[in-house]
N, C-alpha and C positions, 0 to 999 in steps of 0.2 A: 528458573527456564527460560528468555528471555525471548522479547518480540518476533525477534526478528528469524524468521529461514529459509535459507536460500542459499549454493554454490556453496557446500559443504560437501564431503563424504557420508553423512551418518544419515538417519532417515526424520533429519528436522520435522520435512515436512508435515511427513507420518504428523505425528505426534503431533503439532496444533492442530491435524482433524482433530485427531481421538479431542484431545480436550475442547475441539468449538461443539464436537457430536457429546462433550461429559457434562458444559455446557444448558444441551440441550434436555439433555433426558435426565440432568440435573430441574431447572426448570418446569416441564413436564413432570416426573417425582413430587416435588417441594410445590407445583403452588406457583410459583413464583411470579412474579413481571420479566419480563428479559427482552430491546433492545439488538440487536445484530444487522447488518450491512453491507457483504458482498460490495471491494470498489476495487475496477480497474483502473490504471493510468493509463490515458494517450501516448504509448511511442517508447517510454520512461530514455526506451535504450538512447534511442536516435536526436533525440529533443533537448533535454537538459543542457542548458545552455552552457556556452565555454568557462564565465566571467562569475556565472552560481558554482561549478563546480571548483574554481581557483581561492571561492574564498570558503566552500566549507572543509576545502582543505586546510586551509589556513587559519579557520576556527577550531577544528579537532586537531589540532599541534602538533602540522608537520611542519621540519627543520624550510629553511629558506634556501638547501643546498634540494630536498626531496620538490619538494615546493619547486626550484625552479627545473628540472627536471625535467616535471610533467608538464611547466609550462611551454618546456623545449620541443616537449614531444602533442601537442595538439596549439600554442599557436602557428597563425598563418598556414594552418593544413589546406594543403588543396589534393578535389580529388578528379576524376573526368569520366568516361562515359565513352569502354570504344561499342565502334557501332560499322556499318556495309563502311562508309568511305573513311574507318578514320579514327581521334580521338578528338570530347567534346575539349573546349576553351575547358581550363584547371575553374572547377567551384567552389566558393573559397568552402569550411569545415567547420565552422562555425559553433556548431551546436553537436550533439551528443557525444557517447564515447564511440570506441572503435571499436569496429567490429573483429568478430576472433582475434582479437592481443590479447593477450589470460592476463593485462590490467585491466579489461573494462569492470572483469564484471564483481574486482572492487572497491572496483571509484563509485559503481553506480549502486554497494552496498551502504557506501560510507551517504552519498546522496542522501540515498532511505534512511540512512539514519536522523538527516536532519529533521530530517517529513515527520518521524516518529517521536520522538524525543517533543512536544510539546501536547502530545496529544498522551503520556506517558505522565506527564508532569503533574494531568485530574487523577492518576486510577485511584485515590483518595477516595474523591469526591464522585470521580464520577466514571464506573464501572462492573462487573460483575463480578460479585462473594460465591469459588467456587473451592472451599473446604480449605476454607481460613485461606487461602489464598488472592487477590484482588487483579483479576485481568479488562483490561481496556482495547489492548489491539492485537493482533496477531499478523509476521510482515507472509511471504510466501513468490519472496523477489517482488516485481511490480506489482500483486496485486494483493490486495491488503481487509482485513477485518477486520469495524468497531467492534466491543459489545459495551452497553454501557445495561441499565435497570428500568431508566422508565424515560418518559419521552425523551423528556424536559434534559435529564442527564446527556444523553444519544445527537441529540440537536443543538449543541453543545461540543461534544468532541467531532461531528461534524462539520461545524462554524473552526473550529482550529486548525483542524488536518489540507481545510481549500485553502486554510491563509498562510496556511508553511507553505503547500503545494505552491500556489503563484506566488509565492514569495522566492523558491526556489528555482521557479517557473516554468514547473509541470503540471498537470491540466488534469484531470480524471474525466470519464465518457461516461455518464448519469447513466444514458442511455445502456450501460452493460456490465454497468452495477445492482443491487438485491434487496430488499429490505426485508427484516421482518420483526415482527410489533404482535410479543407473545403475553398473552395475559387470562390465566385461571385456564389454561389447558386452554388459549383459545388462539390463533392466528387476525391480530387486530385488522383494521385497512386504511393504519396510523398511512399520514402520508411526510415523506421527509426526505429536504433538498440540501442540493451540492448546490454550492454557483447560484443559489436560484431554481435552478433547472429540479424539478422529481424525479425520486429516481422508482423501479419499476416496487413492484410491490409484492415479495412473496405468499400466495396462499394457503388455502390447506391444502397437501397434497402437495404442494410447486417440494419446490430443491433446488439449492445451485451447489455449482462445480468446482473447487480447485486443483487444478493435479488429476485429475478424471474420478473425485471422489465425491461423490454428495450428503450432503447438508443438509436438514433438513426438508429432510422426507415424512418425516413423518409433527405437524401441526396437531394430530388430533390431538 
């Protein structure tokens, strides 16, 4: 099962929520240490720079003709806002994918793939083992969940993710993120950071929701 579940006709997000709950249950049953963070990107759809997007498309292997078609669609684009006196002057459209365009979910998907890959590359050294399967990241559209066994591994993954996001031109909203560190079936007060900003800590009885599904509600 891949780490990314979004914009598909399957119940992939439910699969990921189920897997995440299985990790929590496994950690409780076996008194394993685990660290989990629910991460939220700030306005991924409207904020990814076009130049970053073009570079990503080139790196993943689009042909010159395919890349040119997308560049023509975005380069030099403008928009305008209608108001009571007419239209505003043209506003340059230099970042973000087009709202309502059927190509936009795919483009964002590919951009998120470049965010995920550096974390996946560390799955054998930083991740959680669940029934002989190692997991260290799950993706829900522009929301991410990362997992590791120790705080040291975990902070390393956070740093990797932050560096990748900065390279792409995306930013996280630490205040809308959440972290959970379980040790011997108890939630710990361990602090984790994204770009030097602390991530809110989930305490006993707290939960985090993705797509309306709470996880981490039973941390005792």
